[in-house]
C-alpha positions as MATLAB code, in Angstrom:
seq = 'MARETVFVVEDEEDIQELITYNLMKEGYHVRGFTNGEDALVQLRNGKSDCIILDIMLPGMDGLEMARAVRNSPGTKHVPIIMLTAKGEEADIVAGLELGADDYIVKPFSPRILVARLRAVLRRKQERPVEDQRPVKIHNIEIHPGRHEVMIDGKAVTLTSSEFKALHFLSSRPGWVFTRYQIVEAVHGVNYPVTDRSVDVLVVGLRKKLGKAGKYVETVRGIGYRFKEQ';
ca = [
     -17.915   12.220  -12.173;
     -16.419   10.191   -9.366;
     -18.699    8.680   -6.732;
     -16.183    7.043   -4.425;
     -16.071    7.811   -0.710;
     -12.765    9.140    0.613;
     -11.860    9.465    4.289;
      -9.574   12.430    4.988;
      -7.815   12.069    8.351;
      -6.090   15.401    8.990;
      -6.032   17.452   12.200;
      -5.094   20.777   10.569;
      -8.431   22.381    9.726;
      -7.231   24.490    6.796;
      -5.537   21.515    5.108;
      -8.577   19.286    5.649;
     -10.810   21.981    4.120;
      -8.452   22.353    1.144;
      -8.456   18.617    0.465;
     -12.207   18.303    0.974;
     -12.966   21.205   -1.366;
     -10.811   19.844   -4.180;
     -12.076   16.271   -3.873;
     -15.726   17.319   -3.709;
     -15.170   19.488   -6.783;
     -14.116   16.294   -8.590;
     -17.250   14.474   -7.459;
     -15.905   12.451   -4.539;
     -17.902   11.990   -1.354;
     -15.607   13.118    1.466;
     -15.706   12.431    5.193;
     -13.262   14.360    7.333;
     -11.737   13.328   10.668;
      -9.287   15.060   12.983;
      -8.054   11.869   14.673;
      -7.453    8.228   13.838;
      -9.705    6.787   16.535;
     -12.897    8.337   15.127;
     -11.907    7.446   11.581;
     -11.374    3.778   12.505;
     -14.788    3.543   14.180;
     -16.518    4.930   11.094;
     -14.381    2.822    8.768;
     -15.517   -0.350   10.509;
     -19.152    0.766   10.462;
     -19.255    2.041    6.898;
     -17.463    2.131    3.576;
     -14.410    4.001    2.344;
     -12.833    3.571   -1.082;
      -9.610    5.267    0.007;
      -8.047    6.920    3.063;
      -5.932   10.065    2.850;
      -4.004    9.903    6.089;
      -1.734   12.350    7.894;
       1.014   10.844   10.044;
       1.185   13.518   12.750;
      -2.180   13.170   14.501;
      -3.244   13.677   18.128;
      -3.522   10.421   20.056;
      -3.198    7.546   17.595;
      -0.798    8.649   14.868;
      -1.160    7.843   11.181;
       1.229    4.896   11.239;
      -0.719    3.293   14.080;
      -3.963    3.806   12.196;
      -2.495    2.349    9.004;
      -1.370   -0.699   10.969;
      -4.878   -1.125   12.420;
      -6.454   -0.817    8.968;
      -4.134   -3.426    7.470;
      -4.570   -5.844   10.384;
      -8.379   -5.902   10.172;
      -9.896   -8.391    7.672;
     -12.738   -6.007    6.887;
     -10.515   -3.036    6.021;
      -7.138   -4.411    4.980;
      -7.797   -3.850    1.248;
      -8.763   -0.173    1.583;
      -6.090    1.930   -0.201;
      -4.116    4.398    1.936;
      -2.412    7.574    0.732;
      -0.048    9.018    3.324;
      -0.075   12.819    3.309;
       2.474   14.332    5.677;
       5.192   16.881    6.249;
       7.552   14.066    7.253;
       9.429   13.530    4.016;
      12.568   11.768    5.188;
      13.332    8.361    3.704;
      12.811    6.586    7.038;
       9.250    7.937    7.252;
       8.488    6.929    3.666;
       9.852    3.428    4.259;
       7.800    3.090    7.452;
       4.630    4.043    5.585;
       5.348    1.636    2.739;
       6.145   -1.235    5.075;
       2.749   -0.765    6.714;
       1.105   -1.082    3.309;
       0.553    2.512    2.184;
      -0.386    2.676   -1.501;
       1.065    6.138   -2.066;
       2.956    8.812   -0.161;
       2.650   12.574   -0.727;
       4.777   15.116    1.116;
       3.486   18.516    2.231;
       3.337   21.152    0.850;
       1.425   19.537   -1.991;
      -0.464   20.444   -5.132;
      -4.208   19.654   -4.894;
      -4.166   18.695   -8.586;
      -1.385   16.184   -7.992;
      -3.232   14.795   -4.963;
      -6.367   14.276   -7.059;
      -4.326   12.636   -9.836;
      -2.628   10.272   -7.396;
      -5.973    9.426   -5.808;
      -7.401    8.560   -9.219;
      -4.378    6.365   -9.951;
      -4.731    4.476   -6.660;
      -8.454    3.883   -7.234;
      -7.844    2.851  -10.834;
      -5.273    0.249   -9.791;
      -7.747   -1.090   -7.253;
     -10.565   -1.376   -9.813;
      -8.678   -2.483  -12.915;
      -6.579   -5.366  -11.638;
      -6.797   -8.112  -14.314;
      -8.754  -11.240  -13.422;
      -5.756  -13.444  -14.145;
      -3.810  -11.622  -11.442;
      -6.267  -13.067   -8.919;
      -5.358  -16.668   -9.716;
      -3.592  -18.553   -6.893;
       0.136  -19.209   -7.291;
       1.649  -22.448   -6.020;
       5.427  -22.738   -6.184;
       7.933  -24.631   -4.037;
       6.220  -24.925   -0.633;
       4.401  -21.596   -0.991;
       0.750  -20.962   -1.839;
      -0.357  -17.404   -2.656;
      -4.062  -16.536   -2.879;
      -4.513  -12.957   -4.208;
      -8.285  -12.930   -3.799;
      -7.945  -13.738   -0.094;
      -4.668  -11.830    0.332;
      -3.306  -14.997    1.917;
       0.109  -16.652    1.896;
       0.658  -20.203    3.142;
       4.026  -21.888    3.643;
       3.842  -25.617    4.337;
       0.177  -25.062    5.179;
       0.837  -22.322    7.739;
      -0.362  -18.749    7.235;
       2.203  -15.941    6.914;
       1.174  -12.340    7.598;
       2.514   -9.807    5.083;
       1.912   -6.116    4.544;
       0.097   -5.056    1.380;
       3.380   -4.022   -0.277;
       5.156   -7.248    0.699;
       2.264   -9.326   -0.593;
       2.170   -7.513   -3.949;
       5.928   -7.845   -4.386;
       5.868  -11.577   -3.576;
       2.936  -12.195   -5.902;
       4.582  -10.217   -8.710;
       7.904  -12.041   -8.464;
       6.503  -15.541   -7.905;
       4.068  -15.224  -10.812;
       7.082  -15.082  -13.156;
       9.718  -17.397  -11.645;
      13.169  -17.031  -13.129;
      12.491  -13.572  -14.573;
      14.767  -10.791  -13.369;
      13.085   -7.512  -12.428;
      14.668   -4.166  -11.676;
      13.780   -2.305   -8.505;
      11.787    0.182  -10.570;
       9.738   -2.620  -12.153;
       8.956   -3.953   -8.700;
       7.914   -0.486   -7.519;
       5.596   -0.091  -10.535;
       4.050   -3.511   -9.874;
       3.446   -2.680   -6.220;
       2.587    1.028   -6.333;
       2.117    2.035   -9.966;
       4.051    4.238  -12.374;
       6.037    7.291  -11.206;
       5.904    6.328   -7.538;
       8.486    8.332   -5.515;
      10.605    5.701   -3.802;
      14.332    4.996   -3.597;
      16.320    1.834   -4.377;
      16.998    1.568   -0.662;
      13.260    1.435    0.061;
      12.862   -1.539   -2.283;
      15.786   -3.316   -0.640;
      14.221   -2.739    2.797;
      10.932   -4.165    1.488;
      12.678   -7.310    0.213;
      14.627   -7.768    3.459;
      11.379   -7.622    5.422;
       9.684  -10.036    3.018;
      12.501  -12.581    3.253;
      12.453  -12.404    7.034;
       8.733  -13.154    7.199;
       9.039  -16.015    4.694;
      11.621  -17.724    6.911;
      13.513  -20.494    5.124;
      11.414  -19.856    2.013;
      12.954  -16.389    1.831;
      15.885  -17.930   -0.061;
      13.650  -18.173   -3.128;
      13.714  -14.375   -3.482;
      17.135  -14.026   -5.081;
      19.235  -10.904   -5.536;
      20.655  -10.360   -9.027;
      23.640   -8.081   -8.493;
      23.486   -4.823  -10.393;
      19.938   -5.440  -11.654;
      17.324   -6.315   -9.047;
      15.522   -9.465   -7.910;
      13.965  -12.688   -9.173;
      11.991  -15.570   -7.721;
      13.798  -18.910   -7.996;
      12.353  -21.377  -10.491;
      11.185  -24.819   -9.486;
];
């Protein structure tokens, strides 16, 4: 049985109870919160293996909380599953750009939620050791273990999704990857995201890399590759 601790940040009492019941039935330890402020305080004072986070919250909304989680060194690696009624592409892209690991739209199946939670936790736990090795290419240094990117010795701040995409592409310079392969590398198999969302991710990544963004090349009709030395 699972033993991980999951924070459920959801202001609708019936939905929070539904999620809590189903996760506890699977053996997870669950802590429920009705607002992002309280959840952040407890997150910084304790441990969470994953956060299930609604976007529409009173006060600090879910996107603001996700941004705070990703910007704090002590919490930036905690997986986030967005659970919300806002299913438009713009909302999904916003969540992904902030580093959400998965995105589930209400109404949802509790069984699917549990399965997606297991997948997110499995990806977190089973990342191969070799994937943690630093990558040095051109004037870029990527340190997976520290979630750090340096360009000409200067730190560059990336979201979780941007970092994973950069690490994936740069680890195999010259190889061409489809958008779906990039999505699987960043979020896992069967992740619900559009081609447009991947393009938006790459545009944001290039912008943050500055002049080094030219190394992320578009291969028309296929996807992207990282330029070889």
